[in-house]
C-alpha positions in Angstrom: -22.4 15.2 -19.7 -21.5 12.4 -17.2 -19.1 10.9 -19.7 -17.4 14.2 -20.1 -16.9 14.6 -16.4 -15.5 11.1 -16.1 -13.2 11.8 -19.0 -12.0 15.0 -17.4 -11.4 13.2 -14.1 -9.4 10.6 -16.1 -7.1 13.2 -17.7 -6.9 15.7 -14.8 -8.1 14.0 -11.6 -5.9 10.9 -11.7 -2.6 12.8 -12.4 -3.6 15.3 -9.7 -4.2 12.4 -7.3 -0.7 11.0 -8.1 0.8 14.5 -7.6 -0.9 14.9 -4.3 0.3 11.5 -3.1 3.9 12.4 -4.3 3.8 15.7 -2.4 2.4 14.1 0.7 5.1 11.4 0.6 7.9 13.9 0.2 6.5 16.2 2.9 6.4 13.3 5.3 9.9 12.1 4.3 8.4 8.8 3.1 9.7 7.2 -0.1 6.6 5.2 -1.1 2.9 5.9 -1.4 0.1 3.7 -2.6 -3.6 3.6 -3.2 -5.4 0.6 -1.9 -8.7 -0.9 -2.9 -10.7 -3.5 -1.0 -11.9 -5.8 -3.7 -13.7 -8.5 -1.7 -14.5 -9.2 1.9 -15.5 -12.6 3.4 -16.2 -12.9 7.1 -14.9 -16.1 8.9 -15.8 -16.4 12.6 -13.2 -14.1 14.3 -11.3 -13.4 11.1 -12.0 -11.6 7.8 -10.6 -12.6 4.4 -9.9 -9.5 2.5 -8.8 -9.3 -1.2 -6.8 -6.1 -1.7 -5.5 -4.3 -4.8 -2.4 -2.1 -4.1 -0.7 0.3 -6.5 2.6 1.5 -5.2 4.6 4.6 -6.3 8.3 4.8 -5.6 9.7 8.3 -4.6 12.9 6.9 -3.1 15.3 8.4 -5.7 16.2 5.1 -7.4 14.6 2.0 -8.9 13.8 -0.7 -6.3 14.2 -4.4 -7.3 13.4 -7.6 -5.4 11.4 -5.8 -2.7 9.0 -7.4 -0.3 5.8 -5.7 0.7 4.0 -6.9 3.8 0.7 -6.2 5.5 1.1 -5.1 9.1 -1.4 -4.3 11.8 -2.9 -0.8 12.1 -4.0 -1.5 15.7 -1.0 -0.5 17.7 2.5 0.9 17.3 5.1 -1.5 18.5 8.9 -1.9 18.4 10.4 -2.6 14.9 10.6 -6.4 14.3 7.7 -7.3 16.7 4.7 -8.8 14.9 1.4 -10.3 15.7 1.0 -14.0 14.9 -1.5 -13.3 12.1 1.0 -10.9 10.5 3.6 -13.7 10.4 1.1 -16.0 8.6 0.5 -13.6 5.7 2.1 -14.2 2.4 3.8 -10.9 1.4 4.2 -9.5 -2.1 7.7 -10.7 -3.1 10.2 -9.9 -5.9 8.5 -6.5 -6.5 10.2 -4.0 -8.8 9.2 -0.4 -8.5 10.6 2.1 -10.9 11.5 5.5 -9.5 8.8 8.1 -9.8 6.7 6.0 -12.2 3.4 7.7 -12.5 2.1 5.9 -15.7 -0.4 3.1 -15.2 1.3 1.1 -12.4 0.0 -2.5 -12.4 -1.7 -3.3 -9.1 -0.4 -5.9 -6.7 -3.4 -8.1 -5.8 -3.6 -10.7 -3.0 -6.0 -12.0 -0.3 -5.1 -11.7 3.4 -6.8 -13.2 6.4 -6.9 -10.7 9.3 -8.6 -10.5 12.7 -12.1 -9.0 12.6 -10.9 -6.4 15.1 -8.2 -5.2 12.6 -10.9 -5.0 9.8 -13.1 -3.0 12.1 -10.3 -0.4 12.5 -10.0 -0.2 8.7 -13.7 0.5 8.5 -13.2 3.4 11.1 -10.6 5.0 8.9 -7.3 3.3 9.9 -7.1 1.5 6.6 -4.6 -1.2 5.6 -1.0 -0.6 6.6 1.9 -1.9 4.5 5.7 -1.9 4.8 8.4 -2.4 2.2 11.7 -4.2 2.7 14.4 -3.8 0.1 18.1 -3.2 -0.5 18.8 0.4 -1.6 21.4 1.5 -4.2 24.2 1.6 -1.7 23.5 -1.9 -0.6 21.8 -1.0 2.8 18.8 -3.0 3.8 15.7 -0.7 4.2 12.4 -1.2 6.1 9.9 1.6 5.5 6.3 2.2 5.9 4.2 2.9 2.7 1.8 5.8 2.9 -1.5 4.2 1.9 -4.6 6.1 0.7 -8.0 4.6 -0.4 -8.2 4.1 -4.2 -10.6 6.5 -6.0 
């Protein structure tokens, strides 16, 4: 019985989740959504080392090549371009290619980030990781957009 429920979720639940993420992204006017899974957490004094798995779906209307995806703080909203020191020290995902509206099994991006313990506490309270994507669109314009992130099932 349990195997049948899991199989049903695999065939119906995962596509439904992808569709819900797509509709939410389009309703919000955002071009990218992702599910994020915290794989491992290691506390280090005032910081936390967090290994994350991120699966990004592109709803922008065109394939995106050579994109950079960066982790940003969820603590405060600040003017574009301003960053905390810890954000500047993070290694972003680079040379990312995202095919438009690709819902098949999208390989996850996996990396380890060191963040302040205060940031991680906000994640535990529901803020979750926040990512942005930088890329050049089909018309050659440089884009900087927030990715809608939801916890991975």
